[in-house]
C-alpha positions as CSV (number, residue, x, y, z in Angstrom):
1,M,91.3,131.8,207.5
2,S,89.9,134.9,205.4
3,T,87.3,134.2,202.9
4,S,86.8,137.8,201.8
5,R,88.0,137.2,198.3
6,Y,85.3,134.4,197.7
7,Y,81.9,134.9,196.0
8,F,80.1,133.3,198.8
9,Q,79.8,135.9,201.6
10,D,78.3,135.5,205.1
11,D,78.4,139.2,205.9
12,F,76.4,140.6,203.0
13,P,74.3,143.5,204.2
14,M,70.8,142.3,204.9
15,F,69.0,144.6,202.5
16,F,71.2,143.1,199.7
17,R,70.1,139.6,200.6
18,V,66.5,140.6,200.8
19,F,66.8,142.3,197.6
20,C,68.2,139.4,195.8
21,S,65.7,136.9,197.5
22,V,62.8,139.0,196.1
23,F,64.3,139.0,192.6
24,L,64.9,135.4,192.6
25,A,61.4,134.7,193.7
26,F,59.9,136.6,190.9
27,G,62.4,135.2,188.3
28,L,63.8,138.6,187.6
29,L,67.4,137.7,188.6
30,N,68.4,134.4,187.1
31,P,72.0,133.6,187.1
32,T,71.5,130.7,184.8
33,F,69.8,132.7,182.0
34,A,72.3,131.5,179.3
35,L,72.4,127.9,180.2
36,D,70.7,125.5,177.7
37,E,68.7,122.3,178.7
38,K,71.8,120.2,178.7
39,E,73.9,122.6,180.7
40,Q,71.2,122.9,183.4
41,A,71.0,119.2,183.6
42,I,74.7,119.2,184.1
43,R,74.5,121.7,186.9
44,D,71.8,119.7,188.5
45,A,73.9,116.6,188.4
46,V,77.0,118.4,190.0
47,L,74.6,119.5,192.9
48,R,73.1,115.9,193.2
49,G,76.7,114.5,193.4
50,E,78.1,117.0,196.1
51,G,77.7,114.6,198.9
52,E,79.7,111.6,197.3
53,A,82.3,114.2,196.1
54,L,82.8,115.2,199.8
55,T,83.1,111.6,200.9
56,L,85.7,110.9,198.1
57,L,87.6,114.0,199.1
58,E,87.8,113.1,202.8
59,Q,88.9,109.4,201.9
60,A,91.8,110.9,199.6
61,V,92.9,113.3,202.2
62,N,93.1,110.6,204.9
63,I,95.6,108.7,202.9
64,N,99.1,110.0,203.3
65,S,100.5,110.4,199.9
66,G,103.7,112.3,200.3
67,T,105.8,112.0,197.1
68,M,108.3,109.8,198.6
69,N,105.6,107.5,200.4
70,V,105.4,105.2,197.4
71,D,102.8,102.9,199.1
72,G,100.7,106.0,199.9
73,V,100.7,107.3,196.4
74,R,99.7,103.8,195.1
75,E,96.9,103.6,197.7
76,V,95.4,107.0,196.6
77,G,95.9,105.9,192.9
78,R,93.8,102.8,193.7
79,L,91.1,104.9,195.3
80,F,90.8,107.0,192.3
81,A,91.1,104.1,190.0
82,E,88.1,102.4,191.4
83,A,86.1,105.8,191.3
84,F,86.9,106.3,187.6
85,S,86.3,102.8,186.7
86,A,82.8,102.9,188.4
87,A,82.2,106.0,186.2
88,G,82.9,104.1,183.0
89,F,86.6,104.9,182.4
90,S,89.2,102.5,181.3
91,T,92.2,102.7,184.0
92,R,95.7,101.7,184.0
93,W,98.5,102.2,186.3
94,V,102.0,103.4,185.2
95,D,104.5,102.1,187.5
96,G,107.1,104.5,188.8
97,E,109.9,102.3,189.7
98,A,112.1,103.5,186.6
99,F,111.9,107.0,188.0
100,S,112.1,106.3,191.7
101,R,108.4,107.4,192.4
102,G,105.1,105.6,193.1
103,G,103.6,106.0,189.6
104,H,100.8,107.6,187.6
105,L,97.1,106.7,187.2
106,V,95.7,107.1,183.7
107,A,92.0,106.9,182.9
108,E,90.4,107.3,179.5
109,Q,86.8,107.4,178.1
110,G,85.5,107.9,174.7
111,T,86.4,107.2,170.9
112,K,84.9,110.2,169.1
113,G,84.8,113.9,169.5
114,P,87.5,116.5,170.7
115,K,90.5,115.2,172.7
116,V,90.9,116.7,176.1
117,L,93.7,116.0,178.6
118,L,92.7,116.4,182.2
119,I,95.6,116.8,184.6
120,G,95.9,116.1,188.4
121,H,98.4,114.6,190.8
122,L,98.2,112.2,193.6
123,D,101.2,113.2,195.7
124,T,101.5,115.9,198.3
125,V,104.3,117.6,200.1
126,F,103.4,116.1,203.6
127,A,105.9,113.2,204.4
128,K,104.8,110.0,206.0
129,D,105.8,111.2,209.5
130,S,104.2,114.7,209.1
131,S,102.0,115.7,211.9
132,F,99.3,116.9,209.4
133,Q,97.5,113.7,208.4
134,S,93.8,113.9,208.5
135,F,90.8,115.5,206.9
136,V,89.3,117.8,209.7
137,R,85.8,119.7,209.1
138,I,86.5,123.3,210.7
139,D,82.8,124.6,210.1
140,E,80.0,124.1,207.5
141,H,82.0,125.6,204.7
142,H,85.7,124.8,205.5
143,A,87.7,121.7,205.8
144,A,91.5,121.2,206.5
145,G,93.7,118.3,205.4
146,P,97.0,117.5,203.8
147,G,96.7,118.0,200.0
148,I,93.0,119.0,200.3
149,T,93.4,121.9,197.8
150,D,96.8,120.7,196.2
151,M,95.5,118.8,194.8
152,K,93.2,116.0,196.0
153,G,90.1,118.4,195.6
154,G,91.0,118.9,191.9
155,N,91.1,115.1,191.2
156,V,87.6,115.0,192.7
157,I,86.4,117.9,190.4
158,I,87.8,116.1,187.4
159,L,85.9,112.8,188.2
160,Q,82.5,114.7,189.2
161,A,82.6,116.9,186.1
162,A,82.8,113.7,184.1
163,K,80.0,112.1,186.1
164,A,77.8,115.2,185.5
165,L,78.4,115.0,181.7
166,D,77.5,111.3,181.7
167,A,74.2,112.0,183.9
168,A,73.2,114.8,181.2
169,G,74.0,112.2,178.3
170,V,76.8,113.9,176.7
171,L,79.9,112.3,178.0
172,D,80.2,110.2,174.8
173,Q,80.7,113.4,172.8
174,L,84.1,113.6,174.1
175,Q,87.5,111.8,174.2
176,L,88.9,112.4,177.8
177,R,92.4,111.3,179.0
178,V,92.9,111.8,182.8
179,V,96.6,111.9,184.0
180,L,97.0,111.8,187.7
181,T,100.8,111.9,188.3
182,G,102.5,110.7,191.5
183,D,105.4,112.9,191.4
184,E,104.3,116.6,190.8
185,E,105.5,117.8,194.1
186,S,109.1,116.2,193.7
187,R,109.8,115.2,190.2
188,G,111.1,111.6,189.5
189,R,114.3,111.3,187.4
190,P,115.0,110.9,184.5
191,L,112.6,113.5,183.5
192,D,112.0,111.9,180.0
193,V,110.8,108.7,181.7
194,A,108.8,110.3,184.6
195,N,107.3,112.7,182.0
196,A,106.5,110.1,179.3
197,E,102.9,109.5,179.9
198,L,102.0,113.1,180.3
199,L,103.9,114.2,177.1
200,Q,102.3,111.4,175.2
201,A,98.9,112.6,176.3
202,A,99.8,116.1,175.3
203,Q,100.6,115.1,171.8
204,W,97.4,113.2,171.6
205,A,95.3,116.0,172.8
206,D,93.7,119.1,171.4
207,I,93.2,120.9,174.8
208,A,94.7,120.5,178.4
209,L,93.0,121.5,181.5
210,G,94.9,121.4,184.8
211,F,93.0,121.1,188.2
212,E,95.5,122.4,190.5
213,D,94.3,125.3,192.9
214,G,96.3,128.2,191.1
215,D,96.5,131.1,193.6
216,G,93.5,129.9,195.6
217,D,91.1,132.4,194.2
218,P,88.1,131.2,192.2
219,T,88.0,134.7,190.5
220,T,91.2,133.7,188.5
221,A,92.7,130.9,186.5
222,V,96.3,130.1,185.0
223,T,97.1,130.9,181.5
224,A,100.7,130.9,181.9
225,R,103.2,129.4,184.2
226,R,106.8,130.2,184.9
227,S,109.6,127.6,184.4
228,S,111.7,126.1,187.2
229,S,115.3,125.3,186.7
230,E,118.6,125.4,188.5
231,W,122.0,126.8,188.0
232,E,125.4,126.4,189.4
233,L,128.2,128.8,189.4
234,I,131.8,127.7,190.0
235,V,134.6,130.1,190.4
236,K,138.2,129.8,190.8
237,G,140.8,132.3,192.0
238,K,144.6,132.4,192.7
239,P,145.5,131.6,196.4
240,A,147.8,133.9,198.1
241,H,148.3,136.0,201.3
242,S,145.5,138.4,201.6
243,S,147.8,141.5,201.8
244,Q,148.6,140.9,198.2
245,I,145.0,141.0,196.8
246,F,144.3,143.3,193.8
247,R,147.8,143.1,192.4
248,E,147.6,142.1,188.8
249,D,149.5,138.9,189.1
250,I,147.5,137.9,192.2
251,G,144.1,139.1,191.4
252,F,140.9,139.5,193.2
253,G,140.1,135.9,194.4
254,A,137.1,133.8,194.0
255,A,134.9,135.5,196.6
256,L,135.1,138.8,195.1
257,E,134.5,137.4,191.6
258,A,131.6,135.4,192.6
259,A,130.2,138.6,194.1
260,R,130.9,140.6,190.9
261,I,129.0,138.1,188.8
262,L,125.8,137.8,191.2
263,N,125.7,141.7,191.0
264,G,126.1,141.7,187.3
265,W,123.3,139.2,187.0
266,R,121.1,141.1,189.4
267,E,121.7,144.3,187.2
268,A,120.9,142.6,184.2
269,L,118.0,140.3,184.8
270,S,116.0,141.8,187.8
271,S,114.2,144.4,185.6
272,I,113.0,141.6,183.0
273,P,109.2,141.1,183.5
274,N,108.4,137.6,185.1
275,L,112.0,136.5,185.3
276,T,113.6,135.7,188.7
277,F,116.8,134.1,189.7
278,N,117.6,133.3,193.2
279,P,121.1,132.3,194.8
280,G,120.2,129.7,197.4
281,L,123.6,128.4,198.7
282,A,126.9,130.1,198.4
283,M,130.3,129.1,199.7
284,A,133.8,130.6,199.0
285,G,137.1,129.7,200.7
286,T,140.3,127.9,200.4
287,D,138.9,124.3,200.4
288,L,135.3,123.3,199.6
289,V,133.2,120.2,199.8
290,H,129.9,120.5,198.1
291,D,127.2,117.9,198.8
292,D,125.0,118.7,195.9
293,G,122.5,115.9,196.3
294,N,121.6,117.3,199.8
295,T,122.2,121.0,198.9
296,R,124.7,121.4,201.6
297,G,128.5,121.6,202.1
298,T,131.4,122.4,204.2
299,V,134.1,125.1,203.6
300,F,137.5,126.0,205.1
301,G,139.0,129.6,204.7
302,K,141.3,132.0,206.6
303,N,140.9,135.6,206.9
304,N,144.5,136.2,205.6
305,V,144.1,134.0,202.7
306,I,142.7,134.9,199.2
307,A,139.6,132.5,198.5
308,Q,140.6,129.9,196.0
309,S,137.2,128.5,195.1
310,A,133.5,129.5,195.3
311,I,130.3,127.5,194.6
312,I,126.9,129.3,194.3
313,T,123.7,127.3,193.4
314,G,120.4,128.7,192.8
315,G,117.0,128.7,190.9
316,M,115.5,130.6,187.9
317,R,112.1,131.1,186.7
318,A,110.9,132.5,183.2
319,I,107.9,132.7,181.3
320,S,108.9,131.3,178.1
321,P,111.6,129.4,176.3
322,E,112.8,132.5,174.6
323,Q,113.2,134.2,178.0
324,I,115.0,131.3,179.3
325,A,117.5,131.5,176.5
326,H,117.9,135.2,176.7
327,A,118.6,134.9,180.6
328,E,121.1,132.2,180.1
329,S,123.1,134.0,177.5
330,L,123.3,137.2,179.7
331,M,124.4,135.1,182.6
332,R,127.1,133.2,180.7
333,E,128.3,136.5,179.1
334,I,128.6,138.2,182.6
335,A,130.3,135.1,184.2
336,A,133.0,135.0,181.5
337,D,134.1,138.6,181.7
338,N,136.4,137.8,184.7
339,L,138.4,139.7,187.0
340,A,142.3,139.3,187.1
341,Q,143.4,135.7,187.9
342,T,140.0,134.3,188.1
343,S,137.7,132.0,186.0
344,A,134.3,131.1,186.3
345,Q,131.6,128.6,184.6
346,V,127.9,128.4,184.9
347,S,125.8,125.5,184.2
348,F,121.9,125.0,184.2
349,N,119.7,122.1,185.0
350,H,116.2,122.5,183.6
351,G,113.2,121.0,185.4
352,Y,109.9,122.3,184.6
353,P,109.4,124.1,181.5
354,P,107.2,127.2,181.2
355,M,103.6,127.2,180.4
356,A,104.1,130.2,177.9
357,P,101.2,132.6,177.3
358,S,99.4,132.0,174.0
359,A,96.5,133.3,172.2
360,G,94.8,129.8,172.5
361,N,95.1,129.9,176.3
362,D,93.7,133.5,176.4
363,E,90.7,132.5,174.2
364,L,90.1,129.4,176.5
365,L,90.0,131.6,179.5
366,K,87.5,133.9,177.8
367,H,85.2,130.9,177.4
368,Y,85.7,129.9,180.8
369,S,85.0,133.3,182.3
370,A,81.7,133.6,180.2
371,I,80.6,130.4,181.5
372,S,81.2,131.6,185.1
373,Q,79.3,134.6,184.5
374,E,76.2,132.6,183.0
375,L,76.4,130.5,186.2
376,G,76.2,133.7,188.4
377,Y,79.9,133.2,189.7
378,G,81.2,136.5,188.1
379,P,84.1,136.8,185.6
380,V,87.3,135.0,185.9
381,E,90.7,136.6,185.0
382,A,94.4,135.3,184.3
383,V,96.4,135.1,187.5
384,D,99.7,136.9,187.6
385,P,102.3,134.3,186.6
386,R,104.5,135.5,189.4
387,R,101.8,134.0,191.8
388,A,101.7,130.6,190.0
389,G,104.4,128.0,190.4
390,A,105.4,125.3,188.0
391,A,103.1,122.5,187.6
392,D,102.4,119.3,185.5
393,I,100.6,121.3,182.8
394,S,103.9,123.0,182.2
395,F,105.0,119.8,180.5
396,A,101.9,119.6,178.3
397,A,101.1,123.2,177.4
398,S,103.4,123.2,174.3
399,G,101.8,120.2,172.8
400,V,98.2,121.4,172.7
401,A,96.2,124.2,170.8
402,A,95.0,125.7,174.3
403,A,95.6,125.1,178.0
404,L,94.1,126.3,181.2
405,D,95.0,125.5,184.7
406,G,94.0,126.5,188.2
407,L,90.5,125.0,188.0
408,G,90.6,122.9,191.3
409,L,89.4,123.3,194.7
410,M,90.2,126.6,196.3
411,G,91.4,127.6,199.6
412,D,94.4,128.8,201.5
413,G,97.5,127.5,203.1
414,G,98.9,125.2,200.4
415,H,102.1,123.3,201.3
416,T,101.7,124.1,204.9
417,V,99.9,122.6,207.8
418,D,97.4,125.4,207.5
419,E,96.0,124.0,204.3
420,V,92.2,124.7,204.2
421,A,89.7,124.4,201.5
422,D,86.6,126.6,200.9
423,L,84.1,123.6,200.2
424,R,81.6,125.9,198.7
425,T,84.0,126.1,195.7
426,L,83.7,122.4,195.2
427,P,80.5,122.5,193.2
428,Q,81.2,125.8,191.8
429,Q,84.4,124.7,190.2
430,T,82.9,121.2,189.0
431,E,80.0,123.2,187.3
432,R,82.4,125.5,185.4
433,A,84.6,122.7,184.3
434,A,81.8,120.4,183.3
435,I,80.1,123.0,181.2
436,L,83.3,124.1,179.7
437,L,83.7,120.4,178.6
438,Y,80.3,120.3,177.3
439,R,80.8,123.3,175.1
440,I,84.1,121.8,173.8
441,A,82.1,118.8,173.0
442,N,79.5,120.5,171.2
443,G,81.8,122.6,169.1
444,T,80.9,125.9,170.9
445,I,84.6,126.0,171.7
446,S,86.8,124.6,169.1
447,F,90.7,124.0,169.0
448,S,92.8,121.8,167.1
449,S,96.4,120.9,167.9
450,Q,96.7,119.0,164.6
């Protein structure tokens, strides 16, 4: 794993390290010059809690909680419920039977002050029978494990940030609601039932913070995420001997009409910033059987017979509701302008909405970046939305005045057996989040969704 993008470098030139040591010794280079007394106390508490944070992280990673491993998701939920309860939060479990998943953990604290929603998830992409099952320490600064960055590390950061605020005597200045979902990696259905707790929390909150790992780079955070939706194109043509294709009364067939539509979509959509569409499955022939639930099918056709049917399915990602509406309008228009003796219809199935860019999100990032610089970690910039997939915060962002994501544990290899965390970012990310929460609590950072 390359760590060249992280702040913590082992290969700085010797003269630079000596330079920094001398200046620190004489108090001439102080990375915490802007922190007040409470903020320094918060930072000290984070550092004192690093050992217990690592212990909890290892425990969580060692429990398989692939989305469809219902028992495993619940077990990780119990682990974090006990940890949040011990930290003074009230906790409750939202059973997931109604949406065919394990369920969600909700933890709440405080009755006064700004309302902040903190978002994480309990599930991972690694199935119960995956070969990737355990927390493994690679070296002093790195550890591997299923879901270590996506996103059990982020859940630990939420807890440790709250505990640091409590240790500094400022936790009661905030109202916090933590929602750790059990179906982020594979959404339960129906969506309105699976997302009910998250949507209610978003309507309650002023600010939402997500603790996914973003693009794995601590110099970035997420102010915008694209949507994730599916589309299906069904095309019909007139079957006949292939020697008669292109005649006005015979037409062009389903295969060529499907190709025309796809190319039309490519020409119309591919130049729109942050919008992508991808055909993932395509079938055309005389007879089709489409197994939609398992995204597979069977097809029969002959080289000397004009294709009677075509089915193409795919995905689309967009940066805003307006962009989704515009893209769908273009796609419907192009699909309706049919070649002779063909017809087509396109349908859409919306999954994750976009976390649209907003002035509030940008302002929140400015504060977060300023805190990072005051802590000595350097500035934080918005990640390119093309590098940030859909996530739980996408369902919450439209309900709050400001949202920010990508505040979790950083590393590489998410969603693969090479998932590795840079453990040096565990206290770093916790410090930044905790002081952000403190400044929200004391009014330095102020938003209202009401």
